[in-house]
Phi, psi and omega in degrees: 000317179293325180292321179294319179296320179295323179294318178296322179295322180293316179297322179294322179295318179296317179297320180296319179295317179297321180295319180294322180293314179296324182291324183275321187249357186296319183293331178281326182285317185281318185282331182075189182292143180289137180295143180281139181266139177287140178295144181298140180283131180298140182287346183278347181282133178230160179284126179249135179285133181296139181283135179214131178295323181296318179298319180297317179294321179297318180295320179293320179296317179296320180293318179295320179296320179293326181289323183275347181291141181271103182206167181285140178271356181069220179259006181271082179257114185285329183271146179284317181244129180226160176265127191240138169244144179274184185292343178265358182090004179285143183278119177265358178079197180276133181224151173285147184298330178295320177292326179293316179297321178295321179292324177298317181292323182291320185260358182056054182242161175252156180247127178236150180273128180259313183217101181283340182276349180288163180231108356285167181302147183260130178235162177222141176272126182223157173277167178298323179294321178295321178296320179296316179296322179292323176297318178297319180295316179294324179294318178294321179294324179292322178292323182284339181292140179294138180279134178292149180148175181294146179284128179275152181242128174262151181239142180217131182230135176205170183269158181287342178265027179292147179288159183297320180297315179295324179294320177296322179296317180291327177295321177295321178296318178297318180297322177296319178294319180297318180295336176270012176069031173267153164274152182231121176264120183250129176239120179252117180272148180290135180288171182277351181291133183284329182268022179286133179299150183293328184264014183293321181295317178293323179296326178294321177298318179295321179296322179295317180294324180296334179282355183241046181300126175087358180234339185216158175208175180284129165271327174219119183291163183302129179226139179290139176226171179055042179067031180086005180274356180203162177232137181234140175216164180231129176256151178219158176291152175291145174285168180298323179294319180291323177297318179295320179293322179292320179290331180287343180232071185292339181277355180291132179302144183298325182295320179291326184283335189245338189257004180282169177146169180259006175084002180264152180295129180094352180279137181270162178289164180280107182252153178295134182263000000 
């Protein structure tokens, strides 16, 4: 009986010890380490756009394009007093922007900026159809304007015994290239005929230039190549100064106006001054 009582007492003591251990250390064993908290983000920090030269250039290009575009400014007139022209081009003088807006509403007109550098700036009242026609005109003028860049060179080779019909066809092709502001390199090969004159190849180059009076001249005069078996020359369009000089002296023979030069690349023909 005493042994049974002692055994129960021992079991009770063990249970009490286990309960006390779980109660004191259980939350640290089961939960593990506490998660670290992120420091609060300062409220003064804001998102800043990264600096880029390309972005700045794109914005400037877009702004410049919008400024040069021919379009209605609507009712957003920044200046108080502006110089106004009506749809017929008549000068309405200086007007307050409130009066201009009232006139736009009465006549159903749009306002476009003509000269922003004037003082005060110059505006014009136009109809929607007039604005459309002006846009088309500016677009055509932009397409017709020569594109900046290096001058391209076209090449053409033929024999000195070429027929007259074929020579006329090639001359027309050369003229089309010249009108498009190309340089044209011409190579004339010596024919197989034994009794062919020595200067026939050079004479053919001169004849081609003579057919392009007022539009072309030698950039490089005819020079023998390939041991004298061919002659090469380069034609170029006339500059604006040379065209003006040629038009100012219409009685000058075409040969004198177009075939002069010192034979160096880039040298212009001797034109009347």
